[in-house]
N, C-alpha and C positions, 0 to 999 in steps of 0.2 A: 515519633518521625522519623523523615530521615537523616541518618548517621552511621549509616555503614552498619549499626546492632542491630541483627534481629531482637523481637520482629516485625520485618515491615508487613502491608498490606498489599501490594501492588495488584491494577487494576487493568485491563487489555483496552482496552474498544481499539474498532478499523477495519478494514475492509482489507484483504485475500494479500496485499503488501505486509500487512502484521496478522495474517493468520498461520499463509507460509503453505501452499500447496504443492505440491509436488517432494515432503519433507515426510520424514519419514521422525516418530511414529505418529501416525495419524491419531490427534485423541478427539477427530469429533465431527465424521463421516460424513457428515451433509451438511456442514459449514467447512471442511476439505479445512481444518486444522488439525494444525500438526505442533505436536509439544516440544518441537527442536524450534520455534521459530520467535524472536529475539525476545519477546515479557516471560517464554520460558528458560533459559537459556538468563535472563537479567533478576529475576526471580531465584536460582540458584548463586548467581551472582552476589547477593545482593539478604543470603539465605533468611529471605521470607516466603510468604503463603503469595500465590498469585490466583486471581480470579479472571480470568479469559474471558472474554466474551467477544471478541474477536468473528468476524463469518465473513467469508468472501463472497463478492456482488456489492459488497452494501455500498450503503450511503449515505455520506450525514443524514440524511432526512432518517434512515431506516435504525442510524446508530442513538438519533434524535426524538423521532415523537411517533416513525413508523413500522408496519411491522412486515419482518422479508421472510418469503417465500423461498424457499431453494430450487434449483433443478431439481435436487432427488426430492422433494414436494415437503418438503417441512418446512414448516413457520419459527421463524424466532422472534417475541418481542423486537420492541427496541430498545437497541445496550442499554441505554443510559438505564431502564427502569430496574438494571443487573447491577451496578452501583450503590456498594456499603455504603455504611454514614464512616465506618473505620476506615475510612482509607488512604493510604498514606502521599502515595504516587500511584498518577491514572494518566497511563500514556493512550495519545491518541495518533491513529496516520488512517485518512482516510479522502475526502476530495476527488481524486484521480474520477473515480466512476462514475462524481456528478458531471464530469467533461469528459466522460467514458474516452478516455488518455486508452490504457490497456487495449482496448476496445477495438480500438480501430488501432493498431497497432500488428493484434494480434489477425483483425481479417484483411490487412492489406500485409499481412504477412501470407497468409495464409494462399488470398488473393496471385500474391506473389512466389511463391511456390509451383501450384497450378499451373497458370498464367494458362497456355491455353488451350486444354478441359476445359478450365472453368465454364465457359458459355456454355455447354454440352448439360450443364447442371442443372435442374430445374432451381436451386439459391441464388444461381455465377451472377445472377446480376446481381446481387445483393453482395454477395462475397465482392466482386468487381467493382462496384466505383462508389462515393467518387475517388478513383487513382491518390485525390491531392488531399490531407482533410484542412479542415479549416474550424475552426472554432469560435460559434456566435456567440457577444459580447456575454450574452445572459448567462451562458456556464461560462464563461468565464466569472461573473459573481459567486455564483453556487457557494463553488469552496471556502472563500471570504462566508460568507452568509450562512452557510450548514456548520462552520464550525466550529466559531465565533456561539451562534446558538448549545451546542454540545459540551463549553465550555462552560458558561451560562448553567447549564442544566447540568455537566458534576460540578459546581459547585454549590449548586441548591441542595446534590445530597449527599455529598461527600466537603464540605467545609474547610475543616485540615488541611485536605489533602492537594499535591504540590501536582502541578499541572500538567505535560508535556507533550509541545505537538512535533511530532516528531514525522518529517518530510523523507520521501520516497526516492530512494536507490537512482544511482542516475542509470538510464537502461541505453543510450548513444553515448557516446561522447568520440574529441578529440579522437580518437581511432578503430573508428565503426563506422564499414564501408556495406555492400552486398556486396552479399555471400548466401552459402546455404543456412546459416545457421538467423541470417541477417537477413529475410529477400524479400528488401527494399531499392526500391529507386532511391540516386544521393538527392529528387526535389523530394521525395517522400521523406528520407533519414534527417534529411534540412526544416519541415516543416514541424515536421515531428518533437524537434530541437524545441520547435519555438512554443508547442503546448504544452511539454515538461517546463519552460523557464515561465512559464504563465501559472503558471498547478503552483513550480517555487516560490513565484512572486504574494500566489495566495494561502500559501500557508505565513509567510512571512506579516501580507495582512490582518490577519485572521490570527495572530498572536499578536501585532500590535492593538487593536481592537478591543479584545479579551485583555488580556495581561502575563495572559502565558505562558510558559518560557518554549523555545525553538531553538529543535535540536536541529540539526543542519546537517542532517547524515548525505544529503544530497552535494552539497561541496565535498566532500570528504572521497567519494563513491565516483567522482570525476575521473581519475583512472585508472578504476575500475573495472567499465563500461561494456561489452559487445567488442570485442576482438582487441580488448586492453588482453596481459599474458593469462595477469588471472583476474578475470571478468568475476563479478560480484551476483549477477544475474544467469539467469539460467537464456540462450534462445531459441528461438522456436523447435518445440522438441515430438518426437513423436505422438500418432495418436491417442497410443490411451495417456499420453500422461499431456498431453494439450493444456491446460490448466494450470501446469506452472509452465508455463510458457513465457518469458521478459519479467520474470517477478524472483526474489529474491533466492540467490542457492544459500547450500549450508553456507559457503561462506560470509554471503552478503548477510547472511542474520547474525554472525559471530559477531563481523563488525559493528552492524548498530548495536548489539549489546553490551560490546564492550563502549562505543560512545557515548551510548546515553552513563552507562558506571563512573564514563570521563567525567562528563555534563555533571552530573552530582555532586562532583569533585570528590568520590572516591577512593581515584589510583591515584 
């Protein structure tokens, strides 16, 4: 079990905030999975084995029960299917795609960057609106239901595992303002803060309902959002690095790994 003595078998489940798009080295191109994501760094700290099943773009449904076909054309089975019975620790970061949180942020940022040229594009109308995001009540409930199911499915496969729900680093904080790396209006920033608050609350509710442990990197990272002197996430990146936009950078992944290690009472 988890006592800081190897071997510990760590299993990572989740979407892009766990997989680490834009960070080298890339260990699974189709999944946009990095060898420098927080799971790899945590496994190094623990001196243990890692089974990294994370896939960028995943929802709680593709973690629990549905196959996921990525933009590169590769199909991944439900991530829970890969959880081994001897897992000691399972981390889960997912639910943002259930609410289309980062997708909405990225769409608005691209629209803000292109602005006047947007309507001339065939896809301009799709990217351009609605200008201020609103999340339907059903979409707010989806991460809770999905995360609880993931925890239940993991317990069925690895009954002795310690399960950690690791929420999302902050992108928009008190120092975040409209600018080149964040081409959003003040109104859009306020709306996106509200969506992130709903996502954070979903993790809290899911932890309460499932009995899983919650690692609140959301609170830890508020002063490291975009606009801070040392942000833990990328801003809007150039086209060749677009998938990394608004995702954890190297410092962010390091901070998440350190916080999980601290949570495990190993520091």
